[in-house]
Each structure stands twice: as C-alpha cells, then as structure tokens.
KEKE-3310 file (N, C-alpha, C; in steps of 0.2 Angstrom, whole numbers, plus 5000, padded with zeros to 4 digits):
npx = (5162:5171:5171:5184:5192:5186:5188:5203:5205:5198:5208:5219:5213:5213:5226:5233:5225:5228:5243:5243:5238:5249:5260:5252:5253:5267:5272:5267:5263:5261:5251:5249:5261:5263:5252:5256:5267:5279:5287:5291:5286:5281:5273:5256:5252:5248:5257:5271:5284:5296:5307:5324:5334:5350:5357:5371:5382:5397:5404:5420:5422:5408:5398:5403:5403:5387:5384:5391:5381:5368:5370:5371:5357:5350:5345:5341:5345:5344:5355:5358:5368:5383:5392:5407:5411:5409:5420:5431:5429:5428:5429:5419:5407:5407:5407:5395:5384:5389:5383:5371:5363:5353:5360:5358:5356:5362:5366:5382:5391:5382:5374:5364:5357:5354:5354:5343:5352:5364:5360:5356:5371:5377:5371:5373:5386:5389:5381:5390:5401:5398:5394:5405:5413:5404:5395:5383:5370:5362:5344:5337:5333:5336:5332:5341:5342:5330:5322:5313:5308:5294:5302:5315:5311:5306:5319:5324:5317:5316:5329:5327:5326:5319:5310:5313:5309:5306:5293:5284:5283:5295:5306:5321:5330:5343:5356:5356:5361:5352:5352:5354:5342:5330:5332:5328:5317:5309:5309:5301:5291:5283:5284:5276:5270:5275:5282:5296:5312:5322:5339:5356:5373:5384:5391:5393:5396:5392:5388:5379:5369:5372:5372:5359:5353:5357:5349:5336:5335:5334:5324:5314:5314:5310:5297:5292:5295:5300:5316:5319:5323:5321:5317:5313:5303:5294:5290:5282:5272:5267:5264:5253:5244:5241:5233:5223)
npy = (6944:6936:6923:6919:6924:6915:6902:6903:6905:6892:6884:6888:6883:6869:6866:6871:6860:6848:6848:6849:6836:6830:6833:6828:6816:6814:6815:6807:6807:6808:6800:6789:6783:6781:6771:6760:6758:6761:6771:6780:6789:6792:6783:6779:6775:6772:6766:6773:6775:6779:6785:6789:6798:6800:6810:6810:6806:6795:6805:6809:6816:6820:6808:6800:6806:6807:6793:6789:6794:6791:6776:6779:6783:6770:6771:6768:6770:6776:6777:6786:6784:6791:6786:6789:6796:6784:6776:6783:6783:6770:6762:6768:6767:6753:6752:6759:6749:6738:6740:6739:6749:6756:6754:6764:6768:6783:6788:6790:6803:6813:6819:6834:6833:6821:6809:6794:6785:6786:6790:6775:6770:6777:6771:6759:6758:6762:6754:6744:6746:6749:6735:6729:6733:6729:6718:6719:6722:6736:6742:6753:6769:6785:6799:6813:6827:6826:6826:6818:6810:6800:6792:6790:6782:6772:6767:6764:6755:6745:6740:6736:6743:6752:6768:6782:6795:6808:6812:6827:6837:6835:6840:6843:6855:6856:6857:6870:6877:6882:6885:6879:6878:6880:6868:6859:6863:6863:6847:6842:6848:6845:6829:6814:6798:6787:6794:6800:6805:6820:6822:6827:6820:6822:6832:6846:6857:6849:6852:6859:6850:6839:6845:6848:6835:6830:6836:6832:6819:6811:6818:6812:6801:6800:6804:6792:6787:6776:6772:6769:6758:6763:6751:6743:6750:6751:6737:6737:6742:6734:6723:6730:6731:6719:6714:6723)
npz = (6080:6069:6057:6054:6064:6075:6071:6070:6085:6090:6085:6092:6105:6105:6101:6113:6121:6117:6120:6134:6136:6133:6141:6153:6152:6151:6164:6176:6187:6206:6213:6203:6204:6215:6217:6207:6214:6211:6215:6229:6243:6256:6271:6274:6289:6306:6315:6326:6316:6307:6293:6291:6280:6270:6260:6246:6252:6255:6267:6275:6288:6291:6288:6298:6310:6310:6310:6323:6330:6327:6332:6344:6348:6344:6332:6314:6297:6282:6268:6253:6242:6234:6219:6216:6229:6237:6231:6236:6249:6258:6267:6275:6270:6270:6285:6288:6281:6290:6302:6302:6292:6277:6262:6247:6229:6221:6211:6201:6198:6202:6193:6188:6176:6164:6152:6148:6146:6151:6165:6168:6166:6177:6187:6186:6188:6201:6209:6208:6213:6227:6228:6228:6239:6252:6245:6245:6235:6229:6231:6230:6224:6222:6215:6207:6216:6217:6205:6191:6176:6167:6158:6167:6178:6173:6167:6179:6188:6177:6179:6191:6202:6216:6215:6228:6235:6246:6260:6256:6265:6273:6270:6273:6270:6274:6266:6262:6273:6284:6297:6312:6321:6313:6305:6315:6319:6308:6308:6319:6319:6310:6310:6306:6310:6297:6289:6277:6280:6273:6275:6273:6272:6266:6250:6254:6269:6284:6296:6303:6301:6309:6321:6322:6322:6334:6345:6338:6337:6350:6355:6344:6350:6361:6360:6356:6344:6330:6323:6306:6291:6274:6267:6278:6281:6269:6270:6279:6278:6267:6274:6281:6270:6267:6277:6280)
capx = (5168:5172:5172:5191:5194:5182:5192:5210:5204:5196:5212:5221:5213:5215:5233:5233:5222:5233:5251:5242:5237:5254:5262:5251:5255:5273:5273:5261:5263:5263:5245:5249:5267:5261:5247:5261:5271:5287:5289:5290:5287:5281:5267:5251:5252:5247:5264:5277:5289:5299:5314:5328:5338:5355:5359:5377:5389:5399:5409:5425:5419:5401:5394:5404:5398:5380:5385:5388:5373:5362:5372:5368:5351:5348:5342:5343:5344:5346:5360:5360:5376:5387:5398:5413:5414:5411:5426:5435:5429:5425:5428:5412:5403:5406:5404:5386:5381:5389:5380:5362:5359:5353:5365:5355:5359:5361:5371:5390:5393:5377:5373:5357:5353:5356:5350:5343:5358:5370:5356:5358:5377:5379:5367:5377:5393:5388:5380:5395:5406:5395:5393:5412:5414:5400:5393:5376:5368:5357:5338:5334:5338:5334:5334:5348:5337:5322:5320:5311:5302:5293:5308:5320:5309:5304:5322:5327:5312:5319:5336:5327:5325:5312:5311:5313:5308:5304:5288:5286:5284:5299:5314:5324:5333:5349:5360:5357:5364:5348:5351:5352:5335:5327:5332:5327:5310:5307:5307:5299:5284:5280:5284:5271:5269:5276:5287:5304:5315:5327:5344:5362:5378:5389:5389:5395:5397:5384:5389:5371:5364:5374:5370:5350:5352:5359:5342:5329:5333:5331:5316:5308:5315:5306:5288:5290:5296:5306:5318:5318:5326:5316:5315:5309:5295:5290:5288:5277:5264:5265:5261:5247:5240:5237:5229:5216)
capy = (6941:6934:6915:6917:6922:6908:6896:6903:6904:6886:6880:6889:6879:6863:6864:6868:6853:6841:6851:6848:6829:6826:6834:6825:6808:6813:6815:6803:6810:6805:6796:6783:6780:6776:6765:6755:6755:6761:6776:6779:6797:6789:6778:6779:6772:6774:6766:6778:6774:6787:6785:6794:6796:6805:6811:6814:6804:6796:6810:6806:6819:6820:6802:6796:6809:6804:6785:6789:6798:6783:6771:6782:6783:6764:6772:6764:6775:6774:6781:6786:6787:6792:6782:6792:6795:6778:6775:6787:6781:6762:6760:6772:6763:6746:6753:6759:6742:6733:6744:6739:6754:6753:6757:6764:6771:6790:6789:6789:6808:6817:6824:6833:6832:6815:6804:6787:6779:6790:6787:6768:6768:6779:6765:6751:6760:6764:6747:6737:6751:6746:6727:6727:6734:6726:6711:6720:6727:6741:6739:6758:6775:6792:6804:6820:6835:6825:6828:6814:6807:6794:6788:6789:6779:6766:6765:6763:6749:6740:6738:6733:6749:6756:6774:6783:6802:6809:6816:6834:6842:6834:6841:6851:6860:6857:6858:6877:6879:6887:6886:6872:6878:6879:6862:6855:6865:6859:6841:6842:6852:6840:6822:6810:6791:6784:6800:6799:6813:6822:6826:6826:6819:6825:6839:6852:6857:6847:6853:6861:6844:6836:6847:6847:6827:6829:6836:6828:6810:6811:6821:6809:6794:6802:6804:6786:6784:6772:6774:6762:6759:6764:6743:6740:6755:6747:6729:6738:6746:6729:6719:6733:6729:6712:6714:6727)
capz = (6080:6062:6056:6054:6071:6078:6069:6075:6093:6092:6084:6097:6111:6103:6103:6122:6125:6115:6124:6142:6137:6132:6148:6159:6150:6152:6171:6177:6196:6213:6213:6198:6205:6222:6216:6205:6220:6208:6219:6238:6247:6263:6270:6278:6295:6312:6320:6326:6314:6303:6289:6291:6274:6270:6252:6245:6255:6262:6269:6280:6294:6293:6289:6303:6316:6311:6311:6329:6332:6324:6337:6352:6349:6340:6326:6308:6291:6274:6264:6247:6242:6227:6219:6217:6235:6240:6230:6239:6258:6256:6275:6279:6266:6275:6292:6288:6283:6295:6309:6300:6291:6272:6256:6241:6224:6221:6206:6201:6200:6205:6188:6189:6169:6163:6148:6152:6145:6156:6174:6168:6167:6182:6192:6187:6191:6208:6213:6208:6219:6234:6229:6228:6245:6255:6245:6246:6229:6231:6226:6230:6220:6224:6208:6210:6218:6215:6198:6187:6173:6166:6156:6171:6182:6168:6168:6185:6187:6173:6181:6198:6207:6218:6218:6233:6238:6252:6262:6254:6272:6278:6267:6280:6265:6278:6262:6261:6278:6286:6305:6318:6325:6307:6304:6321:6318:6301:6307:6324:6320:6303:6310:6307:6308:6290:6287:6276:6281:6270:6276:6267:6275:6259:6247:6259:6275:6287:6304:6306:6301:6315:6328:6321:6324:6342:6346:6335:6339:6358:6355:6344:6351:6368:6358:6354:6338:6330:6315:6301:6284:6268:6264:6282:6280:6262:6271:6284:6273:6262:6279:6284:6265:6266:6284:6277)
cpx = (5168:5172:5179:5194:5192:5187:5199:5209:5203:5204:5218:5220:5214:5222:5235:5231:5226:5242:5248:5241:5244:5259:5259:5253:5263:5276:5266:5257:5262:5258:5248:5256:5266:5256:5252:5266:5278:5291:5289:5290:5287:5275:5262:5251:5252:5252:5269:5282:5290:5307:5318:5334:5342:5358:5368:5384:5393:5406:5414:5423:5412:5397:5397:5403:5391:5380:5386:5383:5369:5364:5370:5362:5348:5344:5345:5342:5345:5350:5361:5366:5379:5392:5404:5414:5414:5418:5432:5436:5424:5425:5421:5407:5402:5404:5396:5381:5383:5385:5371:5360:5359:5355:5359:5358:5357:5365:5378:5393:5388:5375:5366:5353:5357:5352:5348:5348:5363:5366:5359:5367:5380:5376:5371:5383:5393:5386:5384:5401:5404:5395:5401:5414:5410:5397:5387:5375:5360:5351:5333:5338:5334:5336:5338:5342:5330:5319:5319:5307:5299:5298:5311:5317:5307:5313:5326:5323:5314:5325:5334:5327:5320:5314:5310:5313:5309:5296:5288:5285:5290:5307:5316:5329:5341:5355:5361:5358:5360:5348:5350:5343:5331:5326:5328:5318:5305:5305:5302:5291:5280:5280:5276:5273:5272:5282:5294:5305:5322:5331:5352:5370:5384:5387:5391:5396:5391:5386:5384:5367:5365:5372:5362:5349:5353:5352:5336:5331:5332:5326:5311:5307:5309:5298:5287:5291:5302:5309:5320:5320:5321:5314:5309:5301:5291:5286:5283:5271:5264:5261:5253:5242:5236:5233:5222:5211)
cpy = (6937:6927:6913:6918:6917:6903:6895:6901:6895:6881:6881:6884:6872:6862:6865:6862:6848:6842:6846:6840:6826:6827:6830:6818:6808:6814:6813:6805:6807:6799:6791:6781:6777:6771:6759:6754:6755:6767:6778:6786:6795:6785:6780:6775:6775:6774:6772:6777:6779:6784:6788:6793:6801:6804:6812:6812:6797:6802:6807:6807:6819:6815:6799:6798:6806:6797:6786:6791:6793:6778:6773:6781:6776:6766:6770:6769:6772:6779:6781:6788:6788:6789:6783:6793:6790:6776:6777:6784:6775:6761:6763:6768:6755:6748:6755:6753:6738:6736:6744:6744:6750:6757:6759:6769:6777:6792:6789:6796:6814:6821:6826:6834:6825:6812:6797:6785:6780:6787:6779:6766:6771:6773:6760:6752:6759:6758:6743:6740:6747:6739:6725:6728:6729:6720:6713:6723:6730:6742:6746:6763:6780:6796:6812:6825:6832:6825:6820:6814:6802:6789:6786:6783:6773:6763:6760:6757:6744:6738:6736:6737:6749:6762:6778:6792:6803:6813:6824:6838:6840:6835:6847:6856:6859:6858:6867:6880:6884:6889:6880:6874:6876:6873:6857:6857:6863:6852:6841:6845:6848:6835:6820:6802:6789:6789:6797:6806:6814:6824:6826:6824:6821:6831:6846:6852:6855:6849:6856:6855:6841:6838:6846:6840:6826:6831:6833:6822:6809:6812:6816:6803:6794:6802:6795:6782:6779:6773:6767:6764:6760:6755:6742:6747:6751:6741:6731:6739:6738:6725:6723:6731:6723:6711:6718:6722)
cpz = (6073:6063:6057:6060:6075:6078:6072:6082:6095:6090:6090:6105:6111:6103:6110:6125:6123:6119:6131:6141:6139:6139:6152:6157:6151:6158:6174:6185:6199:6215:6209:6202:6210:6220:6213:6210:6218:6212:6226:6239:6255:6262:6274:6284:6301:6317:6319:6324:6308:6300:6289:6284:6274:6263:6253:6248:6251:6261:6275:6287:6296:6293:6294:6309:6316:6312:6319:6334:6333:6331:6343:6353:6344:6336:6319:6303:6286:6270:6257:6244:6234:6227:6219:6224:6239:6238:6234:6248:6258:6264:6278:6275:6269:6283:6292:6287:6287:6302:6306:6296:6282:6266:6250:6236:6223:6217:6207:6204:6200:6201:6189:6181:6167:6156:6151:6152:6151:6163:6173:6170:6174:6188:6193:6189:6198:6212:6211:6212:6225:6233:6232:6237:6251:6253:6244:6239:6231:6227:6227:6226:6220:6217:6211:6209:6217:6209:6194:6183:6172:6164:6162:6177:6178:6168:6174:6186:6184:6176:6190:6203:6210:6219:6224:6234:6245:6254:6261:6261:6276:6274:6271:6274:6270:6272:6261:6269:6283:6295:6309:6319:6319:6305:6308:6319:6314:6304:6313:6322:6314:6304:6311:6304:6299:6288:6282:6276:6278:6275:6272:6274:6270:6257:6250:6266:6279:6293:6307:6305:6307:6321:6328:6325:6331:6346:6344:6337:6344:6358:6353:6346:6360:6366:6357:6347:6336:6323:6311:6295:6280:6268:6272:6282:6274:6268:6276:6281:6269:6267:6280:6277:6266:6272:6281:6272)
residu = (MET:THR:ARG:LYS:TYR:VAL:LEU:VAL:LEU:SER:LEU:PHE:PHE:LEU:ILE:ILE:SER:VAL:ILE:SER:SER:VAL:THR:THR:TYR:ALA:ASP:LYS:GLY:ARG:PRO:TYR:TYR:GLU:GLU:THR:GLY:GLU:VAL:VAL:TRP:ASP:ILE:ASN:THR:LYS:ASP:LYS:ILE:ILE:ALA:LEU:THR:PHE:ASP:ASP:GLY:PRO:HIS:PRO:GLN:TYR:THR:ALA:ALA:ILE:LEU:ASP:LEU:LEU:ALA:LYS:TYR:ASP:ALA:LYS:ALA:THR:PHE:PHE:ILE:ILE:GLY:LYS:ASN:ALA:GLU:LYS:TYR:PRO:ASP:LEU:VAL:LEU:ARG:SER:PHE:SER:GLU:GLY:HIS:GLU:LEU:ALA:ASN:HIS:THR:TYR:SER:HIS:PRO:PHE:LYS:ALA:SER:VAL:ALA:GLU:LEU:GLN:SER:GLN:LEU:ARG:LYS:THR:LYS:GLU:ILE:ILE:TYR:SER:ILE:THR:GLY:PHE:SER:PRO:ILE:LEU:PHE:ARG:PRO:VAL:GLY:GLY:TYR:TYR:ASN:ASP:GLN:MET:ILE:ASN:ALA:ALA:VAL:LYS:ASP:GLY:TYR:LYS:VAL:VAL:MET:TRP:SER:TRP:HIS:GLN:ASP:THR:GLN:ASP:TRP:LYS:GLN:PRO:GLY:VAL:ASN:LYS:ILE:VAL:GLN:LYS:VAL:MET:LYS:GLY:THR:GLU:PRO:GLY:ASP:VAL:ILE:LEU:PHE:HIS:ASP:GLY:GLY:GLY:ASN:ARG:THR:GLN:THR:ILE:LYS:ALA:LEU:GLU:LYS:ILE:LEU:PRO:GLU:LEU:LYS:LYS:GLN:GLY:TYR:THR:PHE:VAL:THR:ILE:SER:GLU:LEU:ILE:LYS:ILE:LYS:GLN:GLN:GLN:GLU:GLN:VAL:GLN)
# end
C-alpha cells in the first residue's frame, strides 16, 4: 500500500467522521429531547392511562362522529388541528373544546416541507384562529408527518410550544385505510400504559378509523384504561417524577 494511498484513505475516513458528527449534531434524537422535555413520544408509567390523538381535522363528518364516540365512552382526546380546516368548521373546534378535549397546533396548511420562518408563520396563524373560536391558545404542536429537525423544534419551543409525537408502536397508519381489523389489532396488541396513539380525523376517508374506534374504545375501557389528554399525560409524568 503506497503512502499516497494511505493518505487518501485517511482523509476519506476523516471526512466521513466529520459528516457523521455534523449529522448527529443536526438531529439530537429522542433521548436528548426526552431529557429536555421539549418533545413527548409517550411516558413511562404503571397507571393504565393512554392518550388518543387525532391529526388533520376538523372534518364535518368524521370529527363529529369521533366526538360522539368519545362522549359515549367518557374518553378525552387531543386534536391536532389544521388552521384552514378550523376556519371552515369553527363549530367543531368549539364543540371539541367545550366537551373537554385538548386542541393542538398542526400548522395552517399541512406543508411537508417548510422553512423555520414559514413554520412559525403557520403556527402563529393557526393559534390565532383557534383562539378566536375558543379563547384558548394551544401549547402543543405536532410536526407534519412527524418530520422534524433541531431548528424546527427550537423555533416551536421558542414560541411556547411543546412538541408532541406518538408512541413508535402506536402509529395506526389509518390514513392508508388498511382495514378496520388491522387498525384494531395494531392498537390492541401494542397498548401499554402511557401510550400516545396516532389516529386521523381528517385528510381523507376516515370511515375505517371510526369503525375501529367503535371496537377499540369499549375494549380498552373494559381493560381498565382511562383516556386522557396530552397535557394531562404530561402532568402525570411530572407528578411521578416529583415523587421519585
């Protein structure tokens, strides 16, 4: 092996090492953000509590049906609202809030790619819309598609938000319309205390989601689970940490 070849090879590995360190720095990852408390996926608890979350609404048909089911089983949920949908259906936003559910920010137009400045603008606009309807300012934000980077999180936190994801094993993928039974099985096989479960009440046909909830809600309640909002889940976590 020539000296020149060794030098080139060493330089190559040095570049790879630098790139790797930059990549790691650019995405600090779940352990870091759970430690800071800036992002929530789920909580570690023995209490049989779970948080149901719904993205992309409100929708005049599906959100209303979901609210009926939640009321039937005395379940609270968190709705990650798209601003432009809230403008169209303010009555559903107000109903959700009035019935004790939590309202959260899911941007104004659901962009999969957005600059930090655009994200902040979308969050601000949606916050103003929700406040104008309910008098409540959302403090939770879920990134579109679950995609985030450090800059996005820093901007959201700076604007007073806590970022909310979901339990990795509780993405129902109901937006793909995989079938009612698959949605039910995904939830029932994986449910653990402290889970955050991802559903959708807008963005497409959510008939399967509603039919799945008709089976999921009574069964989980039968198993002793209580359905709480994300803020309630966070509060429980904080209380448990104070006791420890």
